[in-house]
Backbone of each chain as ProteinMPNN parsed JSONL, in Angstrom:
{"seq_chain_A": "MSAAAQVTDSSFKQEVLDSEVPVLVDFWAPWCGPCRMVAPVVDEIAEQFVGQIKVVKVNTDENPSVASQYGIRSIPTLMIFKDGQRVDMVVGAVPKATLATTLEKYL", "coords_chain_A": {"N_chain_A": [[81.706, 170.682, 176.86], [82.156, 171.247, 179.763], [81.989, 169.317, 182.947], [79.749, 169.304, 184.365], [76.574, 168.863, 185.038], [73.903, 169.559, 182.343], [71.329, 171.321, 182.357], [67.267, 171.866, 181.687], [65.13, 174.061, 180.757], [62.903, 172.313, 180.769], [63.845, 170.6, 182.362], [64.62, 171.845, 185.016], [62.756, 172.828, 187.563], [62.783, 169.558, 188.338], [65.276, 168.779, 188.938], [66.65, 171.391, 190.112], [65.123, 172.9, 191.557], [64.342, 170.808, 193.078], [65.745, 169.843, 194.363], [67.305, 167.857, 197.033], [70.116, 168.683, 198.426], [72.157, 171.677, 198.14], [72.207, 173.737, 195.194], [74.355, 174.681, 192.384], [74.139, 176.836, 189.697], [75.189, 177.496, 186.662], [74.549, 179.959, 184.177], [74.993, 180.034, 181.199], [76.316, 180.949, 177.869], [76.383, 180.431, 174.5], [78.379, 182.208, 173.071], [79.797, 183.563, 174.87], [81.686, 185.102, 176.147], [83.691, 185.183, 178.692], [82.252, 183.226, 180.517], [83.772, 180.943, 179.303], [85.838, 181.438, 180.818], [84.955, 181.118, 183.563], [84.012, 178.553, 183.935], [85.91, 176.448, 184.224], [86.413, 176.797, 187.217], [83.897, 176.477, 187.783], [83.881, 174.067, 187.629], [85.663, 173.055, 189.109], [85.11, 174.0, 191.861], [82.682, 171.947, 191.957], [83.845, 169.85, 192.085], [85.556, 170.306, 194.976], [83.213, 169.708, 196.472], [81.717, 167.809, 196.754], [79.076, 165.948, 196.795], [78.07, 167.529, 199.07], [77.205, 169.855, 197.722], [75.193, 170.362, 194.37], [75.626, 170.809, 191.335], [75.216, 172.929, 187.954], [74.489, 173.316, 184.808], [72.94, 175.828, 182.539], [71.88, 176.722, 179.542], [71.353, 179.503, 178.863], [70.229, 180.749, 175.866], [69.052, 178.133, 174.826], [67.265, 177.687, 176.801], [65.551, 179.98, 177.374], [63.044, 180.227, 178.91], [63.637, 179.585, 181.556], [65.97, 181.111, 182.137], [64.744, 184.06, 181.757], [62.975, 183.708, 184.199], [64.374, 184.209, 186.274], [65.487, 186.09, 186.583], [67.994, 186.635, 184.377], [70.304, 188.701, 183.301], [73.056, 190.087, 182.519], [75.81, 187.508, 181.127], [78.354, 185.485, 182.397], [76.6, 184.698, 185.274], [75.69, 183.245, 188.43], [73.957, 180.963, 190.353], [72.669, 180.775, 193.439], [70.891, 177.955, 194.864], [68.227, 176.979, 197.399], [66.041, 174.845, 198.948], [64.752, 174.968, 197.017], [64.748, 177.997, 196.688], [66.121, 180.973, 195.265], [68.625, 181.611, 196.9], [71.464, 183.074, 197.313], [73.672, 185.667, 195.197], [76.224, 185.373, 191.92], [77.966, 187.496, 189.433], [79.593, 187.774, 187.009], [82.652, 186.791, 186.183], [84.485, 185.021, 188.54], [86.535, 185.106, 191.163], [87.421, 180.933, 191.849], [88.338, 181.236, 195.579], [86.331, 182.989, 195.79], [83.703, 182.145, 195.676], [83.786, 179.589, 196.538], [83.384, 180.219, 199.036], [81.126, 182.499, 198.739], [79.53, 179.992, 198.909], [79.702, 178.046, 201.173], [78.167, 179.568, 202.993], [75.858, 178.216, 202.792], [75.71, 175.555, 203.406]], "CA_chain_A": [[82.61, 172.122, 177.839], [82.323, 170.493, 181.644], [81.311, 168.096, 183.641], [78.413, 169.535, 185.596], [75.164, 168.093, 184.013], [73.06, 170.663, 181.595], [69.654, 171.457, 182.704], [66.932, 172.659, 180.771], [63.71, 174.551, 181.075], [61.717, 171.06, 181.596], [64.143, 169.243, 183.957], [64.698, 173.246, 186.092], [62.021, 171.871, 189.04], [62.921, 168.429, 189.109], [67.291, 168.753, 189.145], [67.273, 172.7, 190.712], [64.052, 173.431, 193.214], [63.315, 170.276, 194.348], [66.724, 168.983, 194.773], [67.748, 168.051, 198.232], [71.159, 169.834, 198.23], [71.983, 173.183, 197.775], [72.347, 173.398, 193.834], [75.002, 176.229, 192.307], [73.579, 177.056, 188.648], [75.728, 178.041, 186.175], [73.637, 180.346, 183.557], [76.28, 180.668, 180.201], [75.741, 181.206, 176.463], [77.428, 180.024, 173.628], [78.906, 183.294, 172.495], [80.158, 184.364, 176.23], [83.975, 184.744, 176.479], [83.778, 185.185, 180.697], [81.107, 182.009, 180.527], [84.723, 180.104, 179.218], [86.702, 181.255, 182.322], [84.221, 180.744, 185.081], [83.123, 176.654, 183.046], [86.533, 175.586, 184.853], [86.467, 177.31, 187.977], [82.722, 175.825, 188.567], [83.811, 172.604, 187.864], [86.611, 173.065, 190.592], [83.874, 173.784, 192.814], [81.698, 170.649, 192.278], [84.905, 168.886, 193.029], [85.659, 170.161, 196.372], [81.89, 170.491, 197.432], [81.451, 166.772, 195.803], [78.2, 165.378, 198.16], [77.409, 168.452, 199.339], [75.992, 170.187, 197.145], [74.765, 169.687, 193.591], [76.862, 171.898, 190.319], [74.184, 172.326, 187.177], [74.584, 174.346, 184.165], [71.759, 176.387, 181.905], [72.193, 177.469, 178.205], [70.016, 180.566, 178.314], [70.254, 180.644, 174.555], [68.25, 177.322, 174.339], [66.786, 177.895, 177.81], [65.29, 181.49, 177.559], [62.677, 180.721, 180.288], [64.13, 179.968, 183.764], [66.82, 182.757, 182.509], [63.838, 184.878, 181.93], [62.32, 183.75, 185.328], [65.286, 184.557, 187.553], [66.218, 187.546, 185.717], [69.188, 187.235, 183.647], [71.099, 189.458, 182.569], [74.895, 189.791, 182.389], [76.621, 186.284, 181.27], [77.87, 184.347, 183.216], [75.74, 184.444, 186.276], [75.775, 181.706, 189.196], [73.075, 180.967, 191.189], [73.253, 179.023, 194.826], [69.651, 177.82, 194.898], [68.619, 175.684, 198.419], [65.23, 174.114, 199.304], [63.687, 175.781, 196.136], [64.855, 179.249, 196.002], [66.938, 181.265, 195.038], [69.589, 182.192, 197.987], [72.688, 184.121, 196.315], [73.997, 184.891, 192.908], [77.323, 186.227, 191.579], [77.107, 187.842, 188.459], [80.811, 187.48, 185.995], [83.894, 186.005, 186.222], [85.099, 185.123, 189.735], [87.606, 183.514, 191.192], [87.252, 180.153, 193.151], [87.816, 181.49, 196.67], [84.973, 183.993, 196.466], [82.349, 181.322, 195.079], [83.305, 178.743, 197.408], [83.175, 181.678, 200.185], [79.225, 182.238, 198.992], [79.135, 178.594, 198.599], [79.914, 177.468, 202.173], [76.898, 180.207, 204.189], [74.265, 178.089, 202.439], [75.846, 174.099, 203.722]], "C_chain_A": [[82.86, 171.918, 179.642], [81.954, 169.285, 181.887], [80.472, 168.689, 184.414], [77.747, 169.444, 184.523], [74.384, 169.764, 183.27], [71.983, 170.55, 182.357], [68.736, 172.073, 181.886], [65.758, 173.528, 181.415], [63.002, 173.743, 181.624], [62.62, 170.773, 182.93], [64.665, 170.777, 185.1], [64.495, 172.408, 187.591], [63.079, 170.642, 188.964], [64.517, 168.563, 189.617], [67.664, 170.236, 190.348], [66.286, 172.792, 191.818], [63.94, 172.275, 193.606], [64.389, 169.005, 194.795], [67.236, 168.582, 196.816], [68.939, 168.738, 199.108], [71.423, 171.164, 197.867], [72.383, 173.069, 196.274], [73.504, 174.831, 193.608], [74.664, 175.866, 190.653], [74.366, 177.87, 188.196], [75.061, 178.521, 184.821], [74.556, 180.99, 182.669], [75.467, 180.621, 178.862], [77.061, 180.819, 176.111], [79.433, 180.896, 173.502], [79.799, 184.022, 173.635], [81.505, 183.99, 176.232], [84.235, 184.069, 178.2], [83.127, 183.983, 180.717], [82.726, 181.165, 180.789], [85.66, 180.352, 180.321], [86.435, 181.133, 183.438], [83.603, 179.471, 185.065], [84.718, 175.812, 184.55], [86.89, 175.627, 186.605], [84.734, 176.394, 189.009], [82.818, 174.158, 188.256], [84.685, 171.813, 188.993], [85.777, 172.987, 191.812], [83.111, 172.734, 193.203], [82.451, 169.54, 192.596], [84.95, 168.936, 194.254], [84.155, 170.334, 196.923], [81.003, 169.018, 196.952], [80.264, 166.141, 197.243], [78.077, 166.556, 199.154], [76.363, 169.178, 198.849], [76.435, 170.004, 195.673], [75.34, 170.821, 192.24], [75.612, 171.171, 188.918], [74.547, 173.692, 186.062], [72.765, 174.552, 182.957], [72.088, 177.283, 180.67], [71.36, 178.092, 178.173], [70.146, 180.629, 177.364], [68.825, 179.809, 174.407], [67.202, 176.802, 175.477], [66.549, 179.146, 178.263], [63.947, 181.274, 178.502], [62.841, 180.442, 181.682], [65.283, 181.016, 183.238], [65.659, 183.688, 182.742], [63.378, 184.956, 183.335], [63.164, 184.263, 186.481], [66.229, 185.936, 186.972], [67.652, 188.046, 185.117], [69.206, 187.896, 183.347], [71.973, 189.268, 181.68], [74.983, 187.998, 182.63], [77.677, 186.081, 181.445], [77.103, 185.356, 184.283], [75.571, 183.384, 186.769], [74.946, 182.116, 190.229], [72.844, 180.571, 192.126], [71.204, 179.21, 194.88], [69.25, 176.436, 196.444], [66.955, 176.077, 198.864], [63.859, 175.177, 198.138], [63.874, 177.028, 196.048], [66.008, 179.978, 195.973], [67.645, 181.93, 196.459], [70.713, 183.285, 197.635], [72.942, 184.173, 195.268], [75.251, 186.155, 193.299], [77.218, 186.268, 189.797], [79.217, 188.321, 187.664], [81.914, 186.77, 186.313], [84.197, 185.948, 187.949], [86.016, 184.486, 189.981], [86.953, 182.205, 192.261], [86.842, 180.556, 194.371], [86.606, 181.961, 196.828], [84.064, 182.895, 195.917], [82.247, 179.995, 196.35], [83.161, 179.6, 198.956], [81.544, 181.88, 200.579], [78.684, 180.742, 199.133], [78.636, 178.014, 200.317], [78.39, 178.439, 203.425], [75.628, 179.21, 203.754], [74.51, 176.153, 202.649], [75.277, 173.697, 205.041]], "O_chain_A": [[83.652, 172.452, 180.418], [81.655, 168.38, 181.108], [80.697, 168.33, 185.57], [78.055, 169.774, 183.378], [74.459, 170.863, 183.821], [71.807, 169.535, 183.03], [69.245, 172.957, 181.197], [65.612, 173.558, 182.637], [62.43, 173.97, 182.69], [62.268, 170.731, 184.109], [65.157, 170.379, 186.156], [65.245, 171.788, 188.345], [64.17, 170.775, 189.519], [64.765, 168.399, 190.812], [68.579, 170.236, 191.171], [66.686, 172.755, 192.982], [63.364, 172.262, 194.694], [64.195, 167.884, 195.266], [67.41, 169.518, 197.597], [68.773, 169.23, 200.225], [70.595, 171.682, 197.118], [73.051, 172.049, 196.107], [73.55, 175.783, 194.387], [74.887, 174.713, 190.283], [74.569, 178.92, 188.806], [74.89, 177.558, 184.073], [75.002, 182.112, 182.91], [74.274, 180.336, 178.762], [78.157, 180.778, 176.672], [80.62, 180.606, 173.654], [80.473, 185.004, 173.321], [82.157, 182.948, 176.295], [84.711, 183.032, 178.662], [83.997, 183.325, 181.287], [83.061, 180.782, 181.91], [86.287, 179.381, 180.744], [87.255, 181.035, 184.351], [82.787, 179.154, 185.93], [84.516, 174.981, 185.435], [87.486, 174.72, 187.185], [84.555, 175.983, 190.155], [82.02, 173.28, 188.582], [84.601, 170.705, 189.523], [85.776, 172.054, 192.616], [82.823, 172.474, 194.371], [82.055, 168.527, 193.173], [84.549, 167.976, 194.913], [83.978, 171.138, 197.838], [79.783, 169.077, 196.8], [80.633, 165.965, 198.405], [77.962, 166.145, 200.309], [75.183, 169.256, 199.191], [77.58, 169.633, 195.413], [75.34, 171.964, 192.697], [75.222, 170.02, 188.722], [74.815, 174.828, 186.452], [71.867, 173.738, 182.739], [72.511, 178.432, 180.799], [70.365, 177.688, 177.571], [71.264, 180.396, 177.823], [67.766, 180.325, 174.05], [66.459, 175.836, 175.308], [67.08, 179.575, 179.288], [63.648, 182.361, 178.996], [62.312, 180.947, 182.672], [65.529, 181.88, 184.08], [65.533, 184.135, 183.881], [63.315, 186.08, 183.833], [62.658, 184.689, 187.519], [67.361, 186.407, 187.083], [68.248, 189.12, 185.205], [68.152, 188.296, 182.852], [71.97, 188.679, 180.599], [74.578, 187.325, 183.577], [78.369, 186.522, 180.527], [77.035, 186.576, 184.13], [75.313, 182.418, 186.052], [75.011, 183.163, 190.874], [72.652, 179.379, 191.889], [70.506, 180.224, 194.916], [69.796, 175.336, 196.529], [66.589, 177.232, 199.079], [62.777, 175.729, 198.336], [63.119, 177.516, 195.207], [66.942, 179.608, 196.684], [67.006, 182.824, 197.015], [70.445, 184.466, 197.853], [72.737, 183.341, 194.384], [75.376, 187.081, 194.101], [76.651, 185.457, 189.065], [79.821, 189.294, 188.115], [81.584, 185.818, 187.02], [84.081, 187.017, 188.548], [86.436, 183.507, 189.365], [86.203, 182.418, 193.214], [85.658, 180.508, 194.704], [85.83, 181.593, 197.711], [83.237, 183.729, 195.548], [81.241, 179.549, 196.902], [82.629, 179.005, 199.893], [80.893, 181.706, 201.609], [77.527, 180.456, 199.44], [77.495, 177.656, 200.607], [77.858, 177.914, 204.403], [74.526, 179.365, 204.281], [73.663, 175.414, 202.149], [75.333, 172.522, 205.405]]}, "seq_chain_B": "MNTTSQTTQASDKNLELMRSFSESYAKRTDTYFCVDPSVTAVVIEGLAKHKDDLGAPLCPCRHYEDKVAEAAAAYWNCPCVPMRERKECHCMLFLTPDNDFAGEQQEIGFDEIRATTNHC", "coords_chain_B": {"N_chain_B": [[72.465, 167.055, 173.852], [70.849, 168.839, 171.279], [72.615, 170.707, 168.495], [71.976, 173.571, 168.584], [71.104, 176.878, 165.953], [71.982, 178.319, 167.329], [74.442, 178.356, 168.207], [76.041, 178.219, 165.997], [78.603, 179.236, 164.012], [79.79, 182.641, 162.755], [79.074, 184.417, 159.829], [81.588, 184.547, 157.499], [82.282, 187.264, 156.563], [81.459, 189.074, 158.774], [82.659, 188.575, 160.356], [85.134, 189.129, 160.13], [84.988, 191.836, 159.808], [83.824, 192.357, 162.39], [86.127, 191.606, 163.694], [88.03, 193.357, 162.987], [86.646, 195.414, 163.771], [87.512, 195.036, 166.458], [89.992, 195.066, 166.887], [91.15, 198.222, 166.051], [88.686, 199.876, 167.801], [89.614, 198.949, 170.333], [92.7, 200.064, 170.254], [91.963, 202.214, 169.645], [91.132, 203.202, 172.343], [92.418, 202.777, 174.381], [92.28, 200.284, 175.593], [93.056, 196.317, 175.891], [93.281, 192.721, 174.83], [91.873, 189.808, 176.906], [94.301, 188.036, 178.629], [93.624, 185.531, 178.244], [93.192, 184.104, 174.7], [91.246, 182.995, 173.68], [88.857, 183.756, 174.994], [88.413, 186.626, 173.95], [88.256, 185.851, 171.009], [86.053, 184.391, 170.869], [84.341, 186.133, 172.138], [83.767, 187.918, 169.704], [83.149, 186.472, 167.613], [80.9, 185.941, 168.711], [79.481, 188.518, 168.672], [80.272, 188.851, 165.773], [78.375, 187.035, 165.014], [75.894, 187.992, 165.85], [74.906, 190.285, 163.97], [75.171, 189.022, 161.855], [72.686, 187.343, 162.726], [71.178, 189.649, 163.664], [71.048, 191.99, 162.681], [72.673, 193.943, 164.134], [75.846, 194.715, 165.976], [74.8, 193.066, 168.601], [75.65, 192.643, 171.986], [77.15, 189.531, 173.419], [77.085, 188.659, 175.839], [74.877, 188.543, 177.478], [71.82, 188.487, 178.676], [68.553, 188.13, 176.739], [65.541, 189.291, 176.403], [63.957, 189.812, 174.157], [65.671, 189.331, 171.239], [65.429, 190.875, 168.782], [64.631, 193.339, 169.478], [66.224, 194.349, 171.128], [68.31, 194.824, 169.934], [67.5, 196.862, 167.929], [67.235, 199.044, 169.978], [69.836, 199.569, 170.951], [71.025, 199.691, 173.002], [72.744, 198.028, 173.922], [74.052, 197.664, 171.84], [77.76, 196.318, 170.275], [80.216, 198.765, 170.005], [78.594, 199.209, 173.23], [76.895, 201.126, 175.676], [77.406, 201.501, 178.81], [80.68, 200.831, 178.184], [81.122, 202.947, 176.271], [81.234, 205.167, 177.907], [81.92, 204.616, 180.277], [84.313, 202.813, 179.644], [83.461, 199.845, 180.345], [84.036, 196.712, 180.642], [81.759, 194.387, 179.985], [81.984, 191.863, 179.285], [84.814, 191.152, 178.887], [85.993, 191.555, 176.815], [87.474, 194.443, 175.743], [89.358, 195.353, 177.92], [90.583, 197.253, 179.955], [94.374, 198.358, 181.0], [94.862, 198.393, 183.637], [93.323, 195.9, 184.708], [93.102, 192.67, 186.179], [93.418, 190.741, 184.33], [93.717, 191.525, 181.908], [96.08, 191.148, 178.956], [98.384, 191.894, 176.628], [97.981, 192.407, 174.224], [96.433, 193.806, 171.397], [95.812, 193.045, 168.699], [94.668, 190.166, 166.509], [94.215, 187.356, 165.209], [92.0, 186.562, 161.989], [92.631, 183.611, 161.117], [93.302, 182.668, 163.803], [90.831, 183.112, 165.232], [89.112, 181.446, 164.217], [90.109, 178.991, 164.801], [89.978, 178.896, 167.203], [87.164, 179.121, 167.744], [85.958, 176.66, 165.95], [85.846, 174.689, 167.553], [83.823, 175.165, 169.301]], "CA_chain_B": [[71.895, 168.036, 173.711], [70.942, 169.522, 170.0], [72.961, 171.992, 168.247], [70.515, 175.148, 167.347], [71.774, 177.497, 165.409], [72.613, 179.555, 168.387], [76.194, 177.428, 168.237], [77.16, 177.823, 164.75], [79.545, 180.378, 163.791], [78.596, 183.61, 161.971], [79.824, 184.557, 158.237], [83.527, 185.276, 157.157], [82.338, 188.608, 156.155], [81.068, 189.751, 159.664], [83.566, 187.719, 161.38], [86.336, 189.906, 159.341], [84.292, 193.54, 159.881], [84.445, 192.615, 163.887], [87.847, 191.357, 164.31], [88.9, 194.353, 162.399], [86.525, 197.012, 164.51], [87.993, 195.25, 167.904], [91.545, 195.987, 167.214], [91.093, 199.43, 165.634], [88.416, 200.208, 169.421], [91.235, 198.798, 171.818], [93.818, 200.589, 170.02], [91.834, 203.591, 169.628], [90.539, 203.305, 173.98], [93.64, 201.893, 175.028], [92.485, 199.05, 176.477], [94.043, 195.402, 175.368], [92.314, 191.894, 174.955], [92.137, 189.322, 177.451], [95.273, 187.757, 178.422], [93.727, 183.919, 177.735], [92.617, 184.985, 173.895], [90.262, 181.873, 173.551], [87.837, 184.748, 175.227], [88.632, 187.571, 172.787], [87.992, 185.053, 169.954], [84.682, 183.651, 171.851], [83.031, 187.027, 171.989], [84.316, 187.984, 168.089], [82.157, 185.248, 167.127], [79.138, 186.115, 169.248], [79.076, 189.661, 167.899], [79.46, 188.954, 164.116], [76.716, 185.86, 164.491], [74.283, 188.537, 166.126], [75.511, 190.796, 163.58], [74.539, 187.829, 160.631], [71.115, 187.665, 162.776], [70.428, 190.98, 163.826], [71.918, 193.283, 161.625], [73.7, 195.063, 164.629], [76.347, 193.183, 166.661], [74.224, 193.095, 169.92], [76.583, 192.137, 173.0], [77.048, 187.812, 173.538], [77.224, 188.286, 177.593], [74.031, 189.067, 178.172], [70.683, 187.676, 177.98], [67.416, 189.252, 176.256], [64.018, 188.649, 176.44], [63.978, 189.962, 173.052], [67.291, 189.816, 170.932], [65.172, 191.713, 167.899], [63.941, 194.873, 170.572], [67.226, 194.87, 172.104], [69.301, 195.146, 168.349], [67.001, 198.208, 167.665], [66.978, 200.176, 171.311], [70.908, 199.635, 170.342], [72.221, 200.58, 174.357], [73.974, 196.585, 173.988], [75.389, 196.8, 170.308], [78.696, 196.903, 170.635], [80.409, 199.093, 171.892], [77.578, 199.162, 174.76], [76.626, 202.734, 176.577], [79.004, 201.662, 179.445], [81.431, 200.515, 177.219], [81.814, 204.092, 175.32], [80.788, 206.109, 178.687], [83.325, 204.426, 180.838], [85.323, 201.896, 179.759], [82.999, 198.793, 181.152], [83.109, 195.732, 178.815], [81.882, 192.683, 181.266], [82.273, 190.374, 178.558], [86.335, 190.847, 178.655], [86.818, 191.629, 175.019], [88.087, 195.222, 176.068], [90.041, 195.975, 179.229], [91.648, 198.827, 180.765], [95.871, 197.839, 181.207], [94.887, 198.191, 185.124], [92.451, 195.185, 184.915], [93.784, 191.633, 186.724], [92.75, 189.726, 183.327], [93.994, 192.107, 180.511], [96.78, 190.859, 177.905], [99.504, 193.154, 175.768], [97.531, 191.968, 172.536], [95.668, 194.769, 170.922], [95.477, 192.449, 168.12], [93.631, 189.215, 166.941], [93.78, 187.073, 163.36], [90.643, 185.918, 161.667], [92.63, 182.378, 162.119], [92.957, 182.295, 165.69], [89.401, 183.147, 165.615], [87.847, 180.063, 164.144], [90.548, 177.64, 165.479], [89.307, 178.489, 169.153], [85.736, 178.456, 167.413], [85.62, 175.967, 165.381], [85.499, 173.873, 168.609], [82.728, 175.193, 170.713]], "C_chain_B": [[71.918, 168.675, 171.736], [71.911, 170.494, 169.787], [71.626, 172.701, 167.399], [71.552, 175.996, 166.406], [71.887, 178.623, 165.924], [74.375, 179.173, 168.473], [76.895, 177.244, 166.61], [78.127, 179.399, 164.139], [78.876, 181.152, 162.439], [79.708, 183.646, 160.571], [81.302, 184.863, 158.226], [83.153, 186.942, 157.37], [82.078, 188.928, 157.543], [82.126, 188.991, 160.498], [85.291, 189.282, 161.372], [85.907, 191.189, 160.098], [84.721, 193.823, 161.245], [85.378, 192.13, 164.716], [88.69, 192.713, 163.936], [88.572, 195.244, 163.439], [87.073, 196.597, 166.127], [89.281, 195.737, 167.869], [91.113, 197.015, 167.249], [90.31, 200.138, 167.462], [89.44, 199.778, 170.226], [92.102, 199.541, 171.77], [92.864, 202.119, 170.478], [90.967, 204.26, 171.783], [91.471, 203.038, 174.41], [93.622, 201.235, 175.91], [92.805, 197.745, 175.052], [92.479, 194.222, 175.443], [92.962, 191.29, 176.414], [93.108, 188.869, 177.582], [94.598, 185.96, 177.683], [92.593, 184.562, 176.422], [91.375, 184.639, 173.196], [88.921, 183.306, 174.037], [87.763, 185.359, 174.25], [87.296, 186.657, 171.199], [86.804, 184.774, 169.904], [83.457, 185.283, 170.912], [82.702, 188.02, 170.378], [83.422, 187.639, 167.641], [81.074, 185.688, 166.935], [78.717, 187.647, 168.626], [79.065, 189.412, 166.582], [78.863, 187.762, 163.993], [75.411, 187.192, 165.34], [74.493, 189.84, 165.096], [74.808, 190.414, 161.816], [72.758, 187.761, 161.103], [70.266, 188.83, 162.876], [70.362, 191.965, 163.523], [72.604, 194.324, 162.541], [74.872, 193.917, 165.778], [76.234, 193.633, 168.445], [75.531, 192.079, 171.001], [76.445, 190.336, 173.533], [76.742, 187.681, 174.947], [75.875, 189.002, 178.147], [72.813, 188.226, 177.765], [69.064, 188.322, 177.871], [66.237, 188.511, 175.903], [63.987, 188.697, 175.023], [64.839, 190.468, 172.083], [66.772, 191.617, 170.101], [65.622, 193.113, 168.579], [65.015, 195.275, 170.668], [68.168, 195.787, 171.176], [68.8, 196.6, 168.346], [66.944, 199.306, 168.874], [68.386, 200.25, 171.486], [72.152, 200.075, 171.768], [73.479, 199.54, 174.044], [74.641, 196.71, 172.965], [76.995, 197.368, 171.05], [79.548, 197.896, 170.013], [79.383, 199.863, 172.624], [77.779, 201.061, 175.01], [78.035, 202.138, 177.822], [80.388, 201.265, 179.023], [82.009, 202.176, 177.248], [82.062, 205.2, 177.165], [81.89, 206.054, 180.15], [83.996, 203.191, 181.225], [85.393, 200.651, 180.321], [82.643, 197.918, 179.954], [82.806, 194.153, 179.877], [81.636, 191.514, 180.595], [83.832, 190.27, 178.114], [86.768, 191.279, 177.244], [88.091, 193.246, 175.202], [88.572, 195.512, 177.793], [90.791, 196.639, 179.303], [92.743, 198.518, 181.188], [95.717, 197.56, 183.21], [94.504, 196.197, 185.209], [93.521, 193.965, 185.051], [94.134, 190.736, 185.841], [93.326, 190.257, 181.805], [95.625, 191.523, 180.098], [97.143, 191.851, 177.461], [99.253, 193.069, 174.494], [96.707, 193.369, 172.403], [94.876, 194.385, 169.246], [95.007, 191.117, 168.12], [93.201, 188.513, 165.495], [92.709, 186.431, 163.282], [91.551, 184.177, 161.716], [92.67, 181.595, 163.142], [91.582, 182.674, 165.579], [88.662, 181.581, 165.443], [88.984, 179.169, 164.689], [90.503, 177.792, 166.905], [87.487, 178.022, 168.712], [84.913, 177.443, 166.886], [85.27, 174.789, 166.311], [84.844, 173.913, 169.576], [81.504, 173.959, 169.913]], "O_chain_B": [[72.97, 168.858, 171.122], [72.188, 171.212, 170.748], [70.874, 172.565, 166.434], [72.721, 175.649, 166.243], [71.911, 179.713, 165.354], [75.271, 179.935, 168.836], [77.797, 176.524, 166.183], [77.679, 180.544, 164.076], [78.068, 180.799, 161.58], [80.783, 183.068, 160.411], [81.933, 185.45, 159.104], [83.685, 187.674, 158.205], [83.204, 189.387, 157.735], [81.952, 189.19, 161.7], [85.98, 189.914, 162.173], [86.599, 191.521, 161.061], [85.457, 194.74, 161.611], [85.5, 192.156, 165.941], [89.751, 193.052, 164.46], [89.437, 195.851, 164.069], [87.121, 197.477, 166.987], [89.709, 196.627, 168.603], [90.539, 197.286, 168.304], [91.051, 200.729, 168.248], [90.114, 200.634, 170.799], [92.588, 199.952, 172.823], [93.104, 202.868, 171.425], [90.51, 205.337, 172.164], [91.171, 203.096, 175.603], [94.396, 201.219, 176.867], [92.814, 197.948, 173.838], [91.323, 194.452, 175.8], [93.941, 191.74, 177.011], [93.614, 189.004, 176.468], [95.16, 185.393, 176.746], [91.575, 185.209, 176.671], [90.655, 185.336, 172.481], [88.144, 183.659, 173.149], [87.049, 184.861, 173.38], [86.169, 186.863, 170.748], [86.295, 184.88, 168.788], [82.625, 185.458, 170.022], [81.667, 188.619, 170.086], [82.664, 188.473, 167.145], [80.38, 185.882, 165.936], [77.599, 187.801, 168.135], [78.012, 189.653, 165.992], [78.766, 187.32, 162.848], [74.191, 187.058, 165.256], [74.032, 190.783, 165.739], [74.253, 191.124, 160.977], [71.812, 187.984, 160.347], [69.137, 189.041, 162.432], [69.675, 192.864, 164.007], [73.062, 195.368, 162.078], [74.684, 192.765, 166.17], [77.023, 194.184, 169.213], [76.095, 191.041, 170.656], [75.381, 190.067, 174.091], [76.161, 186.663, 175.322], [75.84, 189.835, 179.052], [72.76, 187.466, 176.799], [68.509, 188.895, 178.809], [66.057, 187.453, 175.3], [63.988, 187.586, 174.493], [64.951, 191.679, 171.892], [67.162, 192.76, 170.34], [66.62, 193.788, 168.326], [65.208, 196.461, 170.399], [68.631, 196.907, 171.392], [69.557, 197.499, 168.711], [66.579, 200.446, 168.586], [68.593, 201.124, 172.328], [73.315, 200.479, 171.765], [74.669, 199.831, 173.932], [75.711, 196.115, 172.842], [77.295, 198.252, 171.853], [79.447, 197.54, 168.838], [79.367, 201.094, 172.595], [78.594, 201.878, 174.581], [79.244, 202.328, 177.692], [81.26, 201.528, 179.851], [82.941, 202.607, 177.926], [83.096, 205.839, 177.363], [82.418, 206.959, 180.797], [84.226, 202.656, 182.309], [86.423, 200.119, 180.733], [81.853, 197.963, 179.012], [83.537, 193.243, 180.268], [81.218, 190.448, 181.047], [84.178, 189.517, 177.204], [87.914, 191.254, 176.797], [89.274, 193.174, 174.872], [87.783, 195.905, 178.653], [91.814, 196.615, 178.619], [92.469, 198.138, 182.327], [96.347, 196.73, 183.867], [95.298, 195.382, 185.678], [94.561, 193.967, 184.392], [94.987, 189.902, 186.145], [93.364, 189.559, 180.792], [96.401, 191.483, 181.053], [96.491, 192.871, 177.684], [100.018, 193.504, 173.633], [96.386, 193.947, 173.441], [93.932, 194.961, 168.704], [94.818, 190.578, 169.211], [92.25, 188.859, 164.794], [92.298, 185.751, 164.222], [90.971, 183.423, 162.498], [92.315, 180.445, 163.4], [91.152, 182.008, 166.521], [87.982, 180.884, 166.196], [88.385, 178.248, 165.244], [90.923, 176.951, 167.7], [86.805, 177.083, 169.122], [83.719, 177.233, 167.099], [84.465, 173.947, 165.914], [84.922, 173.176, 170.559], [80.491, 173.614, 170.521]]}, "name": "protein", "num_of_chains": 2, "seq": "MSAAAQVTDSSFKQEVLDSEVPVLVDFWAPWCGPCRMVAPVVDEIAEQFVGQIKVVKVNTDENPSVASQYGIRSIPTLMIFKDGQRVDMVVGAVPKATLATTLEKYLMNTTSQTTQASDKNLELMRSFSESYAKRTDTYFCVDPSVTAVVIEGLAKHKDDLGAPLCPCRHYEDKVAEAAAAYWNCPCVPMRERKECHCMLFLTPDNDFAGEQQEIGFDEIRATTNHC"}
């Protein structure tokens, strides 16, 4: 589906919460249409901010614990984590510029 | 990563049922499919899959603590309450003409859907 690494319930703490750089997490599901639109945007963001942030994906069907823990309802939901804390959230398919502007606040 | 039951396709019967419903509901509500037909295809496959698994076409663009309970509650069964009341479909299946992502189609073929979802 994309270049960004898939993170699971069991690897979420290590990959996201313990990360030394801010992490953009794309919560997606296989039969979610708008998730297909946001996936390439997320990939472009990963390229644009390479070295500054980490970008990962969580399949909410396969990883219900993390999805529930962070109160995921509408999919796609993009969350930004910094120093182990959720600091921002964008719901739905958004333009790349919107996502970039949101991310820049946390660099 | 393992392939789970979540990513298998729906039955032909329910895919056709949801395909046909989507076309007639779009026409009835004056809404249009997404300019990217793969979005439409994936959502219809997801609705049909939920119809197979839960007996109701629960919205595939949400995460639920308990899908069986949500299907019984019916709020997010397609067409969901926000769609029926305000023409809001965050799944981008039914888009009002003023939406930037609205295309011009209110029809999609069975084979067209499967051509997309065979590769998911």
